[in-house]
C-alpha positions in Angstrom: -73.5 -10.7 61.8 -71.9 -12.5 64.8 -72.4 -10.4 68.0 -71.4 -7.0 66.5 -73.3 -3.8 66.0 -71.7 -1.3 63.7 -72.0 2.4 64.0 -73.8 3.8 60.9 -70.7 5.9 59.9 -67.1 4.9 60.2 -63.8 6.2 58.9 -61.2 4.7 56.6 -57.5 5.1 57.3 -56.0 4.7 53.8 -55.4 8.5 53.6 -53.6 8.2 57.0 -51.3 5.7 55.3 -50.3 8.6 53.0 -52.5 7.6 50.0 -51.6 10.0 47.2 -50.1 12.6 49.6 -48.0 12.6 52.8 -49.8 13.3 56.1 -47.6 14.0 59.1 -48.0 12.1 62.4 -49.6 15.1 64.2 -52.2 15.6 61.6 -53.0 11.9 61.5 -53.5 11.8 65.3 -55.6 15.0 65.2 -57.8 13.4 62.5 -58.5 10.3 64.4 -59.2 12.3 67.6 -61.6 14.5 65.7 -63.3 11.5 64.2 -63.8 10.0 67.7 -65.1 13.2 69.1 -67.6 13.4 66.2 -68.9 10.0 67.1 -67.3 8.0 64.3 -66.5 5.0 66.4 -65.7 2.5 63.7 -62.3 2.6 62.1 -61.2 0.4 59.1 -57.6 -0.1 58.3 -55.2 -2.6 56.6 -51.6 -3.5 56.5 -51.5 -2.3 52.8 -52.3 1.3 53.8 -48.9 2.8 54.0 -47.4 -0.7 54.5 -48.2 -0.6 58.2 -48.2 3.1 58.7 -52.0 3.5 58.9 -52.3 0.7 61.4 -49.5 2.1 63.5 -51.0 5.6 63.6 -54.5 4.2 64.4 -53.2 2.0 67.2 -51.3 4.9 68.7 -54.3 7.3 68.6 -56.8 4.8 70.1 -54.6 3.2 72.7 -56.7 2.2 75.7 -60.0 2.9 73.9 -62.1 -0.2 74.0 -65.3 1.4 72.7 -63.9 1.5 69.2 -64.9 -1.0 66.5 -61.8 -1.8 64.5 -61.5 -3.8 61.3 -58.3 -4.7 59.5 -57.4 -7.0 56.6 -55.4 -10.0 55.6 -54.1 -11.3 52.3 -50.8 -9.4 52.1 -47.7 -10.0 54.3 -45.3 -7.1 54.7 -41.7 -7.9 54.0 -38.8 -5.6 54.8 -37.3 -3.9 51.8 -33.7 -4.7 51.2 -32.9 -1.3 49.6 -34.0 2.3 50.1 -37.7 2.5 49.3 -39.0 4.7 46.5 -40.9 7.7 47.8 -44.1 6.8 46.0 -45.1 3.1 45.9 -48.5 1.7 45.0 -49.9 5.2 45.4 -48.6 5.6 49.0 -46.2 8.5 49.6 -43.4 8.2 52.2 -44.8 4.9 53.5 -42.9 2.5 55.8 -40.1 0.5 54.2 -42.0 -2.7 53.6 -43.1 -4.5 50.5 -46.7 -5.9 50.4 -46.6 -9.6 49.3 -49.8 -11.4 48.5 -50.4 -14.5 50.6 -53.9 -15.9 51.3 -52.6 -19.2 52.8 -53.1 -20.2 56.4 -49.6 -19.1 57.2 -50.0 -15.8 55.4 -53.3 -15.1 57.1 -52.0 -15.8 60.6 -48.7 -13.8 60.0 -50.6 -10.8 58.7 -53.1 -10.9 61.6 -50.5 -11.2 64.3 -48.4 -8.4 62.8 -51.5 -6.2 62.6 -52.3 -6.7 66.3 -48.7 -5.6 67.2 -49.0 -2.4 65.1 -52.5 -1.7 66.5 -51.5 -2.4 70.0 -54.6 -4.6 70.6 -55.2 -8.2 71.5 -58.0 -8.6 69.0 -59.9 -6.8 66.3 -63.6 -6.8 65.7 -63.7 -7.6 62.0 -61.1 -9.3 59.8 -61.5 -8.9 56.0 -59.7 -10.8 53.2 -58.3 -7.9 51.2 -58.4 -7.5 47.5 -59.1 -11.1 46.5 -60.6 -11.4 43.0 -59.9 -11.2 39.3 -59.8 -7.4 39.4 -56.8 -7.5 41.6 -55.1 -10.7 40.4 -56.2 -11.3 36.8 -54.7 -14.5 35.6 -53.5 -15.4 39.1 -57.0 -15.3 40.5 -57.5 -19.1 40.6 -54.2 -19.6 42.3 -55.0 -17.0 44.9 -58.5 -18.4 45.5 -56.9 -21.9 46.0 -54.6 -20.4 48.7 -57.6 -19.1 50.5 -59.9 -22.0 50.1 -57.7 -25.1 49.7 -54.6 -24.1 51.7 -56.2 -23.2 54.9 -56.6 -19.5 54.6 -60.3 -19.2 55.1 -60.2 -22.1 57.7 -57.8 -19.9 59.7 -60.3 -17.0 59.6 -63.0 -19.3 60.9 -60.8 -20.6 63.7 -60.0 -17.0 64.8 -63.7 -16.2 64.9 -64.6 -19.4 66.7 -61.9 -18.7 69.3 -63.2 -15.2 69.9 -60.1 -13.5 68.5 -62.3 -11.7 66.0 -66.1 -11.2 66.0 -66.7 -11.4 62.2 -65.0 -12.4 59.1 -65.5 -11.4 55.5 -63.9 -9.8 52.5 -62.9 -6.2 51.7 -62.9 -5.8 47.9 -63.6 -3.4 45.0 -65.7 -5.9 42.9 -68.9 -7.9 43.3 -68.1 -11.0 41.3 -65.6 -12.4 43.8 -68.1 -11.9 46.6 -70.7 -14.0 44.8 -68.1 -16.6 43.9 -67.0 -17.0 47.5 -70.6 -17.1 48.8 -71.0 -20.3 46.8 -68.2 -21.9 48.8 -68.1 -20.3 52.3 -70.2 -18.4 54.7 -69.3 -14.7 55.0 -70.4 -12.7 58.0 -69.7 -9.3 56.4 -68.6 -7.7 53.1 -66.8 -4.4 52.8 -67.6 -3.3 49.2 -65.6 -0.2 48.0 -66.5 1.9 45.0 -69.2 -0.3 43.5 -72.3 1.4 45.0 -72.0 5.1 44.4 -73.6 7.9 42.5 -71.7 6.6 39.4 -72.7 3.0 39.6 -75.3 0.8 41.3 -75.1 -2.6 39.7 -74.7 -4.6 43.0 -78.4 -4.1 43.7 -79.1 -6.7 40.9 -77.1 -9.6 42.4 -74.9 -9.0 45.5 -77.3 -7.0 47.6 -80.2 -9.5 47.3 -77.8 -12.4 48.0 -76.5 -10.7 51.1 -80.1 -10.1 52.3 -80.9 -13.8 51.7 -77.8 -15.0 53.6 -77.8 -12.4 56.4 -74.4 -11.1 55.3 -73.8 -7.6 56.5 -72.7 -4.9 54.1 -70.3 -2.1 54.7 -70.1 0.4 51.9 -66.9 2.3 51.2 -65.3 4.3 48.4 -68.4 6.5 48.3 -66.4 9.1 46.4 -65.0 6.6 43.9 -61.4 7.4 45.0 -62.0 11.2 45.0 -63.8 12.3 41.8 -67.1 12.6 43.7 -65.5 14.6 46.4 -63.4 16.9 44.3 -65.4 17.2 41.1 -64.9 16.1 37.5 -62.3 18.6 36.6 -60.2 18.7 39.7 -56.5 18.1 38.9 -56.1 15.7 41.9 -59.3 13.7 41.1 -58.9 9.9 40.9 -61.4 7.2 39.9 -60.9 3.7 41.2 -57.4 4.6 42.4 -56.3 5.7 39.0 -56.8 8.4 36.4 -60.3 9.4 35.4 -61.7 7.9 32.1 -63.4 10.4 29.9 -66.8 8.7 30.1 -66.7 8.9 33.9 -65.6 12.5 33.8 -68.5 13.4 31.5 -71.0 11.5 33.7 -69.7 13.3 36.8 -70.1 16.7 35.1 -73.7 15.9 34.3 -74.3 14.9 37.9 -72.6 18.1 39.1 -74.9 20.2 36.9 -78.0 18.7 38.4 -76.6 19.0 41.9 -75.8 22.7 41.3 -79.3 23.3 40.0 -80.6 22.1 43.4 -77.8 23.9 45.4 -76.4 20.6 46.7 -72.7 20.0 46.7 -71.5 17.0 44.9 -69.9 15.3 47.9 -73.1 15.8 49.9 -75.1 14.0 47.3 -72.5 11.2 47.0 -72.5 10.5 50.7 -76.2 10.9 51.3 -77.0 8.6 48.4 -74.9 5.7 49.9 -76.2 6.3 53.4 -79.8 5.9 52.1 -79.5 2.2 51.3 -81.3 0.2 54.0 -78.8 -2.7 53.7 -75.8 -0.6 54.6 -74.7 -1.7 58.1 -72.1 1.1 58.0 -70.7 3.5 55.5 -66.9 4.2 55.6 -65.5 7.6 54.6 -61.7 8.1 54.2 -60.3 11.0 56.2 -57.0 12.8 55.9 -57.3 15.7 58.2 -59.7 17.2 60.9 -61.2 19.5 58.2 -62.4 16.5 56.4 -64.0 15.1 59.6 -65.9 18.4 60.0 -66.9 18.4 56.3 -68.2 14.8 56.5 -70.4 15.6 59.5 -71.7 18.7 57.7 -72.4 16.7 54.6 -74.5 14.2 56.6 -76.6 17.0 58.0 -77.0 19.1 54.8 -80.5 19.3 53.4 -81.1 17.4 50.1 -84.4 18.1 48.2 -86.5 15.4 46.7 -86.1 17.0 43.3 -82.4 16.2 43.2 -82.9 12.5 43.2 -85.8 12.6 40.8 -83.9 14.8 38.3 -80.9 12.4 38.4 -83.2 9.5 37.7 -85.0 11.3 35.0 -81.7 12.1 33.3 -80.6 8.5 33.4 -77.8 9.3 35.8 -79.3 7.3 38.7 -81.2 4.0 38.5 -84.9 4.4 38.9 -85.1 1.6 41.5 -82.4 2.7 44.0 -83.5 4.0 47.4 -82.8 7.7 48.1 -82.7 9.8 51.3 -84.6 13.0 51.6 -85.6 15.2 54.5 
């Protein structure tokens, strides 16, 4: 990756954009301060998170701090709402009064980037990701969105920003592997932020995307290690989500089976979930979403908690974990 060394652990700011529940300004600032004090010096954000709220809060909390690595995203332009906003929109509660509008064209990329710099109070960011491109997000509109990015100057704008030194690296931040492979046939990506696709619940990217990244020298940042919450809260927690939505019964049953084996080894489910993702040697960094200082402390404790060899071998024996994935033991 171009001139950038990432800390092994970073934090995601979607929860500070009030994802699923409102977080007040004081708690948001205290969370970011606690993360920095714990050594989490990479922060990932996006205009979409609270429709500018997460970027604004992050910028306020890290003002003057030039040791931070900061990534944000493009692909949506925030347009002011003409009427009073609903309290819950796109899963964000009490967000700022803007509507996210997809735009992957050159103009959309540049407008989004410039607005992010203003909210963050910075003259540059380290990494700029194209956010939520792909069939998973756009379905029948996928080809049109890809044309905006590749044929209407969107990706060329990213390359110009990198070449000018306005950003250090460019890539995509997505929840699917297919679009990464599709783009890698057309353009060169410095980095990919992959959320939710390499976790205790699924490991399919090791068949195609991970080898491709190794061959091209594309850095991997792994996020969504708890699959939107179920691997942090447990299969039967009322607030559990999977892939930003309700929990399918098959996923709930699989999570229960993982929980039983974790309990037999006296390992908490979120410890296993985080340590599993951290174990992959291709992970340039692992992003954990944080909503309050207690979650910062819990994350650091999860990283340090002992995990016996037998946990991983039992998960593999039960068919709950692929036999060929790397694992991390003491």
